[in-house]
C-alpha positions as CSV (number, residue, x, y, z in Angstrom):
1,M,-50.5,-19.1,-9.6
2,S,-49.0,-22.4,-10.2
3,Q,-45.6,-23.4,-9.3
4,D,-44.5,-23.3,-12.5
5,E,-45.4,-20.0,-13.1
6,S,-43.8,-18.7,-10.2
7,S,-41.0,-20.3,-10.8
8,V,-41.2,-18.6,-14.8
9,I,-41.8,-15.0,-12.7
10,L,-38.6,-15.8,-10.5
11,R,-36.7,-16.2,-13.5
12,R,-37.1,-13.5,-15.0
13,I,-37.0,-11.2,-12.0
14,L,-33.4,-12.9,-11.3
15,S,-32.1,-12.7,-14.7
16,E,-33.5,-9.5,-16.0
17,Y,-33.1,-7.1,-12.7
18,K,-29.6,-6.5,-11.3
19,T,-29.7,-3.4,-9.1
20,V,-30.7,-4.8,-5.4
21,A,-31.0,-2.9,-2.4
22,V,-30.6,-4.9,0.4
23,V,-32.2,-3.4,3.6
24,G,-31.4,-4.6,6.6
25,V,-28.5,-5.8,5.0
26,S,-26.3,-6.6,8.7
27,K,-21.6,-5.6,9.0
28,D,-21.8,-9.3,11.0
29,P,-20.3,-11.3,7.9
30,S,-21.8,-14.5,9.7
31,K,-25.3,-13.2,9.4
32,D,-27.6,-13.8,6.6
33,S,-28.4,-10.7,5.3
34,H,-24.8,-10.2,4.6
35,I,-24.3,-13.8,3.3
36,V,-27.2,-13.5,0.9
37,A,-25.8,-9.4,-0.3
38,R,-22.2,-10.7,-1.1
39,Y,-23.1,-13.6,-2.9
40,L,-25.6,-11.2,-4.7
41,E,-22.6,-9.1,-5.3
42,S,-20.4,-12.4,-6.8
43,S,-22.8,-13.1,-8.7
44,G,-23.4,-9.8,-10.8
45,Y,-25.7,-7.9,-8.9
46,D,-25.0,-4.3,-8.2
47,V,-25.8,-4.2,-4.3
48,V,-26.8,-1.5,-2.4
49,P,-26.8,-1.8,1.5
50,V,-29.0,0.2,3.3
51,N,-28.8,-0.1,7.2
52,P,-29.1,2.9,9.4
53,F,-26.2,2.1,11.8
54,C,-23.6,1.7,9.1
55,E,-21.6,3.9,6.8
56,E,-20.1,1.7,4.4
57,L,-20.9,-2.7,4.0
58,L,-19.2,-4.9,1.2
59,G,-17.0,-1.7,0.4
60,R,-19.7,0.2,-0.9
61,K,-21.4,3.4,0.5
62,C,-24.4,2.2,3.1
63,Y,-27.8,4.2,2.9
64,R,-29.5,4.8,6.3
65,S,-33.1,4.2,4.4
66,L,-34.0,3.9,0.9
67,L,-35.1,7.3,0.6
68,E,-31.1,8.3,0.9
69,I,-30.0,6.6,-2.0
70,E,-28.6,9.1,-4.5
71,E,-30.8,9.5,-7.3
72,E,-28.6,8.0,-10.1
73,I,-28.6,4.9,-8.1
74,A,-32.4,5.2,-7.1
75,K,-33.2,5.4,-10.9
76,K,-31.5,1.9,-11.4
77,L,-32.8,0.3,-8.7
78,N,-35.0,-2.7,-9.5
79,I,-35.0,-4.9,-6.5
80,V,-35.8,-4.0,-2.6
81,D,-34.7,-6.8,-0.9
82,I,-36.1,-6.9,2.8
83,F,-34.6,-8.4,6.0
84,R,-36.1,-7.0,8.7
85,P,-39.0,-8.4,10.7
86,S,-42.6,-8.9,9.2
87,P,-43.9,-5.7,11.1
88,D,-41.4,-3.7,9.7
89,V,-42.0,-3.7,6.2
90,P,-44.6,-1.2,5.6
91,P,-42.5,1.8,6.1
92,I,-39.9,-0.1,3.6
93,V,-42.5,-0.4,1.1
94,D,-43.8,2.9,1.5
95,Q,-40.2,4.3,0.5
96,A,-40.2,1.8,-2.6
97,I,-43.0,3.2,-3.5
98,Q,-42.3,6.7,-3.5
99,L,-39.0,5.8,-5.1
100,R,-41.2,4.4,-7.9
101,K,-43.6,7.4,-8.1
102,K,-40.7,9.4,-8.6
103,Y,-38.3,7.4,-10.9
104,G,-40.5,4.3,-12.2
105,K,-38.3,2.0,-10.3
106,P,-38.0,-0.3,-8.0
107,E,-39.9,-3.1,-9.9
108,I,-39.8,-5.5,-7.3
109,I,-40.0,-6.0,-3.3
110,W,-38.5,-8.9,-2.4
111,M,-39.2,-10.2,1.7
112,Q,-37.2,-12.9,2.4
113,L,-37.7,-16.3,4.1
114,G,-39.7,-16.0,7.0
115,I,-41.1,-12.7,6.2
116,I,-44.6,-12.2,5.5
117,N,-46.8,-8.8,5.0
118,D,-50.1,-8.9,3.2
119,E,-50.7,-5.2,3.8
120,A,-47.6,-3.9,2.6
121,A,-47.4,-6.3,-0.1
122,K,-50.7,-5.2,-1.3
123,A,-49.8,-1.2,-1.6
124,A,-47.0,-2.5,-3.6
125,R,-48.7,-4.6,-6.0
126,D,-51.3,-1.4,-6.1
127,A,-47.9,0.8,-7.1
128,G,-47.1,-1.7,-9.9
129,M,-44.5,-3.5,-8.4
130,I,-44.2,-7.3,-8.2
131,V,-43.9,-8.8,-4.8
132,V,-42.0,-12.1,-3.9
133,M,-42.6,-12.9,0.5
134,N,-41.2,-15.7,2.1
135,K,-38.2,-16.8,-0.4
136,C,-34.3,-16.3,-0.3
137,I,-33.3,-14.5,-3.5
138,K,-30.2,-16.3,-2.6
139,I,-31.8,-20.1,-2.8
140,E,-33.9,-19.3,-5.7
141,H,-31.2,-17.7,-8.0
142,A,-29.1,-20.9,-7.0
143,K,-31.8,-22.8,-8.2
144,M,-32.1,-20.7,-11.2
145,R,-28.6,-21.5,-11.8
146,S,-28.4,-24.8,-11.2
147,A,-31.4,-25.4,-13.7
148,E,-29.8,-23.1,-16.4
149,K,-26.5,-26.0,-15.8
150,V,-28.6,-29.1,-16.1
151,S,-30.3,-27.6,-19.1
152,N,-27.3,-26.6,-20.8
153,E,-25.8,-29.7,-20.2
154,V,-28.6,-31.9,-22.1
C-alpha cells in the first residue's frame, strides 16, 4: 500500500469512526495512554476506557476488558486503540473479534506507536477488521487536522 493510500485510509478512519475503546489507558495523567485518551475526548470522540485496575477514568466508567463493555456501548464501538506491549495484543484482538461476531463492531484495531503483532493483525483482518499498527492515533489525528486547516486556508 502506498503512502497516499495509507493516508486516505487513516483520514477516513479518523473522520468516520468516533467511538474508541482505549485498552490499557493509565490513570496516571502523565502517561501517553492517558494523554491520548484525553486528547481524543477533547477532539469529539466517545472514549471508552479499558483498564482492569480502575473503576473510573476520565470521568467515565472504566471496564476491566472489552468483553465487559455494556451492550449499548459495544454496539457503537468503532476503534479498539491498544496501549499494551506487543505480546499482550492477541487476547485483546480475540476479545474484539468476539464483539465483532456478536455486534458487527468494532471495525478497527489500532496498535499504538511501537506496538506490532503480525499474528493478531492477521486474525483481525481475517475477521474483517482494518488494522493500523505502530502509529499513534493522536499524532495521526493532529496531522489530519493540520492538513484540513491548510486546505481550508488555500
